[in-house]
SEGU-201359 format. One record per residue (C-alpha): y, x, z. Coordinates in steps of 0.001 Angstrom, whole numbers, padded with zeros to 6 digits, always signed. Example, Ala and Ser with C-alpha at 12.3 -4.5 7.8 and 13.67 -1.06 7.14 Angstrom:
BEGIN
-004500+012300+007800
-001060+013670+007140
END
This chain:
BEGIN
+011087-025511+055671
+012230-022423+057537
+013994-019642+055638
+012554-016187+056154
+015188-013492+056581
+014094-010116+055224
+015571-007234+057231
+016286-003941+055477
+017106-000555+056974
+020636+000781+056410
+019230+003724+054447
+017443+001473+051950
+020232-001113+051718
+022208-001646+048508
+025479+000198+047935
+027439-003085+048323
+025794-003851+051684
+026401-000311+052945
+030042-000492+051924
+030455-003881+053686
+028966-002553+056949
+031037+000631+056882
+034197-001266+056027
+033541-003559+059005
+033003-000540+061293
+036195+001096+060016
+038209-002093+060518
+036966-003362+063890
+038662-000677+066053
+042170-000940+064520
+041955-004731+064637
+040825-004634+068280
+043784-002360+069217
+046231-004629+067412
+044695-007654+069134
+044983-005937+072512
+048660-005059+071896
+049347-008608+070751
+048086-010077+074052
+050022-007484+076051
+053262-008565+074448
+052381-012243+074791
+051455-012057+078515
+053894-009469+079793
+056622-009422+077185
+056001-005783+076720
+053160-003353+076038
+051646-002136+079278
+049644+000898+078188
+049292+004190+080024
+049488+007443+078186
+045779+008144+078868
+044694+004709+077556
+046844+005156+074487
+045215+008553+073830
+041678+007162+074002
+042607+004166+071915
+044089+006388+069214
+041069+008702+069386
+038668+005796+068882
+040673+004612+065865
+040623+008098+064303
+036895+008491+064988
+036131+005082+063469
+038164+005884+060344
+036494+009307+060103
+033025+007779+060379
+033856+005240+057688
+035332+007920+055445
+032367+010295+055664
+029819+007490+055370
+031575+006054+052305
+031932+009538+050854
+028188+010029+051393
+027447+006906+049365
+029736+007971+046505
+028330+011503+046640
+024833+010061+046279
+025909+008348+043062
+027494+011580+041807
+024357+013546+042699
+022297+010980+040811
+024542+011452+037790
+024226+015244+037957
+020482+015065+038493
+019971+012802+035499
+022481+014583+033264
+019826+016813+031707
+017604+013849+030965
+020508+011894+029508
+021492+014876+027375
+017948+015081+025959
+018085+011382+025102
+021650+011177+023790
+022141+014748+022601
+024648+017381+023832
+027339+016304+021363
+027275+012697+022537
+027410+013758+026203
+030339+016065+025488
+032224+013230+023768
+031717+010932+026757
+032806+013588+029266
+035797+014721+027225
+039010+013906+029146
+037104+011956+031782
+036240+013356+035219
+035093+010057+036711
+031358+010538+037270
+030704+006842+037748
+032460+005989+034500
+030441+008669+032707
+027219+007317+034219
+028146+003783+033155
+028893+004937+029588
+025625+006872+029479
+023555+003888+030508
+025453+001628+028124
+024632+004027+025284
+020987+004202+026325
+020802+000418+026556
+022268+000082+023056
+019748+002550+021685
+016879+000802+023427
+017947-002527+021972
+018153-000954+018513
+014732+000662+018950
+013262-002672+020012
+014676-004311+016891
+013312-001496+014725
+009917-001696+016403
+009729-005437+015869
+010662-004988+012225
+008166-002139+011846
+005466-004206+013516
+005998-007080+011087
+006072-004656+008154
+002924-002826+009230
+000986-006018+009775
+002106-007266+006370
+000674-004049+004879
-002771-004791+006262
-002486-008414+005175
-001431-007416+001669
-004232-004857+001429
-006763-007391+002701
-005689-009881+000044
-005889-007122-002557
-009468-006324-001602
-010579-009947-001800
-008930-010571-005193
-009245-007111-006698
-009435-007080-010482
-008790-003404-011108
-009423-000635-008585
-006692+001612-010040
-004051-001104-009670
-005269-001748-006137
-005007+001932-005167
-001483+002095-006612
-000595-000969-004526
-001879+000733-001367
+000042+003966-001918
+003293+002204-002826
+003076-000242+000090
+002205+002267+002814
+004784+004820+001596
+007584+002263+001655
+006475+000664+004931
+006306+003989+006795
+009473+005312+005106
+007869+008267+003378
+009141+010027+000271
+005861+010771-001508
+002462+009070-001257
-000706+010472-002834
-004228+009022-002766
-007142+011248-003713
-010778+010257-004167
-013874+012417-004136
-015571+012443-007513
-019083+011062-007687
-021831+013662-007541
-019218+016339-006805
-017393+017934-003882
-014083+017945-005757
-011187+015532-005226
-009008+013965-007912
-005640+012247-007514
-006075+008527-008261
-002693+007072-007260
+000811+008514-006786
+004138+007129-005600
+007556+008793-005380
+007190+011829-007676
+008976+010501-010756
+008089+012067-014084
+005399+014316-012578
+003192+011264-012116
+001010+012021-015134
+000685+015693-014241
-000437+014909-010718
-003081+012487-011958
-004771+015389-013743
-005011+017565-010634
-008537+018394-009542
-008904+020021-006134
-011617+021966-004402
-012971+020270-001287
-012463+023506+000680
-008689+022966+000517
-009090+019856+002679
-012015+020871+004822
-009887+021714+007867
-007880+018476+007629
-010689+016061+006867
-013454+017655+008957
-012416+015563+011984
-012296+012384+009850
-009247+011297+011821
-005611+010741+010905
-003599+013933+011459
+000026+015047+011092
+001065+018507+009901
+004527+019741+010831
+004474+022279+007984
+003404+021965+004361
+000368+024138+003474
+001517+026993+001245
-001617+026957-000870
-002957+024026-002835
-002167+022104-005985
-000262+019413-004074
+002065+021740-002145
+005007+021564-004622
+005103+017778-004223
+004957+017639-000420
+007589+017992+002282
+007165+018047+006068
+005949+016185+007985
+002679+015596+006113
+000276+012904+007305
-003346+012655+006112
-005491+009574+006611
-009169+009994+005625
-011045+007384+003596
-014255+007070+005594
-017177+004692+005070
-020394+004877+007097
-019344+008328+008302
-019054+009447+004668
-015752+010892+003465
-014621+009366+000152
-011107+010832-000021
-007755+010595+001716
-004212+009187+001692
-001385+011726+001973
+002093+010644+003109
+004900+013229+003198
+008636+013557+003867
+009145+010729+006347
+012786+009659+006009
+013316+009063+009727
+013113+011670+012458
+010918+009655+014798
+007308+010798+015056
+004458+008493+014102
+003559+006275+017035
+000029+005209+017996
+000355+001874+016200
+001326+003558+012922
-001468+006123+013229
-003986+003338+013857
-002593+001451+010870
-003121+004452+008599
-006652+004955+009879
-007587+001284+009421
-005950+001296+006005
-008145+004258+005091
-011248+002341+006194
-010329-000707+004091
-009521+001445+001084
-012862+003244+001404
-014627-000138+001405
-012722-001186-001724
-013585+002063-003534
-017270+001798-002643
-017398-001865-003688
-015741-000965-006978
-018330+001732-007600
-021172-000651-006824
-019642-003290-009108
-019191-000740-011873
-022822+000336-011528
-024051-003272-011584
-021870-004190-014562
-022852-001035-016419
-026500-001959-015907
-025785-005509-017079
-023921-004254-020153
-026778-001927-021048
-029256-004766-020566
-027485-007226-022837
-026846-004426-025346
-030597-003871-025422
-031068-007625-025930
-028598-007535-028827
-030583-004720-030420
-033790-006698-029850
-032262-009673-031671
-031288-007439-034577
-034779-005949-034633
-036202-009387-035494
-034286-009355-038762
-034931-006232-040867
-031764-006961-042850
-029429-006814-039829
-031031-003893-038005
-028339-001434-036821
-025573-003881-037753
-023807-003873-034358
-023694-000091-034073
-022262+000249-037577
-019622-002418-036852
-018749-000553-033639
-018232+002611-035667
-015988+000818-038180
-013756-000885-035583
-013150+002458-033863
-012151+003997-037206
-009687+001184-037839
-008368+001228-034256
-007737+004974-034320
-005940+004664-037648
-003739+001949-036138
-003123+004187-033078
-004490+001686-030582
-004745+002613-026910
-007927+003977-025376
-008422+000664-023549
-008111-001329-026787
-010566+000992-028546
-013061+000506-025721
-012700-003286-025945
-013251-003169-029711
-016281-000891-029459
-017954-002912-026705
-017204-006233-028434
-018679-004916-031677
-021888-003949-029896
-022189-007435-028355
-020573-009724-030917
-023935-011119-032108
-025619-011302-028682
-025469-015116-028955
-028097-015009-031703
-030625-014757-028886
-030180-018543-028649
-030936-019086-032353
-034543-019804-033344
-036498-017099-035152
-037119-019531-038009
-033396-019668-038767
-032677-016066-037819
-035318-014521-040098
-035220-017062-042942
-035328-015672-046466
-032615-017135-048642
-029534-019244-047908
-029429-021519-044856
-029241-025288-044991
-026245-027118-043515
-028196-027934-040321
-029413-024351-040024
-025873-023053-040573
-024608-025304-037772
-027246-023808-035505
-026264-020270-036567
-022589-020979-035881
-023486-021719-032252
-024168-018012-031633
-020436-017338-031106
-020212-019779-028202
-023573-018728-026787
-022469-015082-026865
-019259-015876-024978
-021251-017746-022347
-023505-014729-021797
-020714-012220-021134
-018102-014477-019485
-019532-014298-015919
-019053-010506-015856
-015542-009541-014734
-015391-006273-016665
-016519-007978-019904
-014046-010859-019855
-011729-008978-022216
-014505-009189-024820
-014813-012978-024705
-012076-013665-027266
-013590-011240-029774
-017186-012411-029314
-016225-016093-029651
-013769-015744-032549
-015114-012959-034785
-015899-015580-037466
-012433-017182-037390
-010291-016988-040553
-006510-016814-040870
-006479-019947-043078
-008124-021980-040304
-011464-022354-042111
-013445-020228-039657
-015521-021238-036656
-016089-022260-033859
-012444-023297-033084
-010778-023264-036515
-007983-020934-035390
-005166-020337-037841
-002514-017651-038458
-001238-015935-035325
-003835-017751-033245
-006273-015115-034486
-005424-012089-032351
-005085-008554-033826
-008278-007168-032261
-010245-010157-033556
-008921-009500-037069
-010172-005896-036899
-013657-006979-035772
-013798-009642-038477
-013045-007144-041269
-015613-004636-039963
-018256-007375-039533
-017798-008740-043061
-017743-005244-044590
-021049-004267-042979
-022630-007571-043997
-021539-006962-047618
-022806-003376-047663
-026215-004329-046187
-029265-005644-048064
-030020-009319-047735
-033063-011353-048812
-030979-013073-051454
-028981-010020-052731
-028723-006250-052680
-026106-004293-050704
-022662-003946-052308
-021177-000484-052878
-018212+000265-050607
-015605-000223-053337
-017018-003585-054356
-017183-004666-050705
-013511-003687-050287
-012634-005664-053435
-014389-008678-051955
-012307-008296-048770
-009101-007963-050806
-010056-011182-052575
-010131-012933-049213
-006364-012510-048745
-005972-015986-047202
-008877-015445-044821
-008672-011883-043452
-005769-009576-042531
-005024-007476-045629
-003176-004840-043605
-006381-004190-041662
-008353-004101-044907
-006078-001429-046429
-006077+000691-043266
-009889+000468-043198
-010083+001452-046882
-008158+004656-046125
-010603+005589-043356
-013495+005365-045831
-012026+007846-048292
END
């Protein structure tokens, strides 16, 4: 196979090739003169050279050296010119202080150029490492958010996860997520990260949509170099401020605000796209949560209506669930329970007898005491009730109370015969309220007890019900 030789013009040749050619040109004349003198001495024993020939020989040597000198100088000058031409660019990249340090005490332009490119190479390698790390981090954000959407149990926890993750991943100082209120043009802060003790205060902020109209009108991610002077969020923000809209089907649901980026680099296209896509996923999660809440609210109202229908069959238990709900809230407030615990108690009280829908009317409306077989059937209502509400995610916290509201501390209750600490505090509250209302209601086989007598009956059940709950309840009835 023949080898193709690629010819290059002298002008476009490499510096090494140019230097080799010029060095050869500079050397050939002196070597030729020395060779000529050598043969003169060898053949004639002496140098036979006329004055005129010596003059031209010397002239040719000087000219050859001069040509080599100026040609070599031209090559070096080209490198120096390149250094001077690129100095401004290098100074923009490295900074004037760094350039000054490299030039200090050094007048060798080639050495300075070499140091400059070494510094740039080091920075490029560091940037590549940072970009690779950022890329992995940013992709993990989307992955983590995607997993959160698919396994989301609580929308508030999910939104807090988003704000914390994106703020840390993009090296911001403060992250704020705001959501537009339903049937309103106002926005409310739903999740905050990086503001310390002002967390609770920020969560109460309600903002007019006009404050964000200019930012969110484009429905695109935008970066502000200055913090807006007006607005409830201004004291918590520092430049640069990045806003990513939460958009779903061209409808704006809110926005994610990231401020005070800890690094000087501007957001690149990949990070901006990440924020935008994150906003889209968050908007989907918020809308799904709203739809789920609406569906579960409808379901809760439906089964509440069924519970009332069951009570309506028995004139003696009509209004029982609502009264029990009132009592458990009284006890819970006296015990300083949280708002979430009060809600669980109230909802469980309204639904605790929903399982009676599976009990026959003959047993449910029977006058007089129940037989052993009928009592076994009645006891099934606890398990039936749990089965009705268990499929609904938002009602799962009620399952324990609905199933166990007939359990006793001494283990003689049903359906599981729980004993002592196995009967949870909220169940104990519901049990006391349920028994009290049953005692103070008319039955086919007895008249309603006065409140004091009903409380005495509860106090007599010291091995069966929590006496601390009984005494707290008694004080709420005064």
